[in-house]
N, C-alpha and C positions, 0 to 999 in steps of 0.2 A: 138065698138070703137066710141068714141064721137069726133066730129070734129067741127071746127070753121074756117071761112074764114075772113080775114082782109086785107084791102088795105093800102099800104104805098106808098107815093110819094117820090122818091129819091131826097134828097137835095144836092145842089152843094158841100157842105162840106163833103159829104159821098163818093165822087169820088176821084180817084187817078190821077196822071199825064197823064195816058193813056185815061182818061175819063170814066173808068169803075167804078162801085161801088166797093170800096175797100173791099177785101175779108173778113176782120175782122168785117165789119159792119153787115154781115148776122147774127152774134151772137146776135146783138141787135134786128134785125128784128125777129129772132126766139123768143126772149124774149117778144117782143110786141105780137106776135101770141099767146104765152103761157099765158100771162096776160089776153088777150082778151078772150081766150078760158075759163079760170077760171071765168072771169067776166060773160060770157054767161051762166055759170052754176049757177050763183048767189053767187059766192065766190070771194073774192079779196085776193091778197097777204097780204094786210094790216090786213084783218080779221083773216087770219091764224097766222100772227105775233102777233096780239092782244090775240090770244088763246094760245100763247107760242110755236109756231112752226116756224121753218125756213126751207128753201128749197134750199140748195146749189147744184150746178151742179157738178156731179162727172164724167160725160162723155159727150163729144161733138164731133159729127161726121158730116161731110158735104162732099158732092160730087158736084163739080161745072160742069155745062154743057155749059152754055152760059153766057155772061156778061150782066149786066144791066147798064143803063146810066142815067146821070142827067135828072131829070124831068120824067123819066119813072114811070108808076104806076105799082107797084108790088103787086100781089095777094099772100098772105101767107096763105097756108092751113095748119092748125095745127090739129093733131089727137092725142088723149090721148088713149093709149092702155088700154084695159079692165083689171080688177082685180088688181088694184094697191095694193101694200103692203107698206112697208116702202120706196119702190122705185116707182117713177113715170117715165114712158117712153113716150116721145112725139116724133111723126114723123112729118116731115115738107116737104112741097113742095113749091117752089116759082116759079111763072109764070109771064111773062111780059104781056102787053096788047094784044099781038098777040097770047096769050095762049101757048107760047113756054116755056118749062121747063127750068128754069135757074139753079136750084140746088135742091137737096133733102138732108135731114139729119135726125139725131136722137139725142135727148138730154135726158140724164138720170139725174134725181134729186132724192135726198133722203129727207125724213122727219127727222129732228132732233129737239130735245128739245132746246128751247132758253136758258134754265137754265143750262142744263148739257152738251149741244153740242154733245149728243149721239144720235145714230139712234133710232127712235121710230116708232110706228104705226101711220097712219094718223088719224086725229081727226074724231070722229063719224059724225060730221056735213058734212065733206067732203064726206065720204062714203055714207051717206044718200042722199046727192045731186046727186052724181054720179049714185047711184042705181035708183033714181027717173027718170032718163033720158031715 
């Protein structure tokens, strides 16, 4: 399992009336974690798109444990499960600066062809990068 850690500072606009990070914002935090994990592998979403691939989300799961607040620094740990096929499964954990678990989740994406919009195998460059880690 390949993993990456990324820090995000909560912005005021990401909080709700109660002062908590709005629950839907975590989908964006997970996306940042996913993009940064791929970048740490030497791959970008843009490069995959340029090769004719897209990665839509087909499943999003999250379990909330504690709230985060404005100006908190959140650590997003993103893990890519081994042996990806046409599906990529990412596991996530978010922690506050006290190392308390805020939430954990799983997001599943699939590789599709930009032209046909049909499920396809991942590009060789992706598999080569993953296998070299």
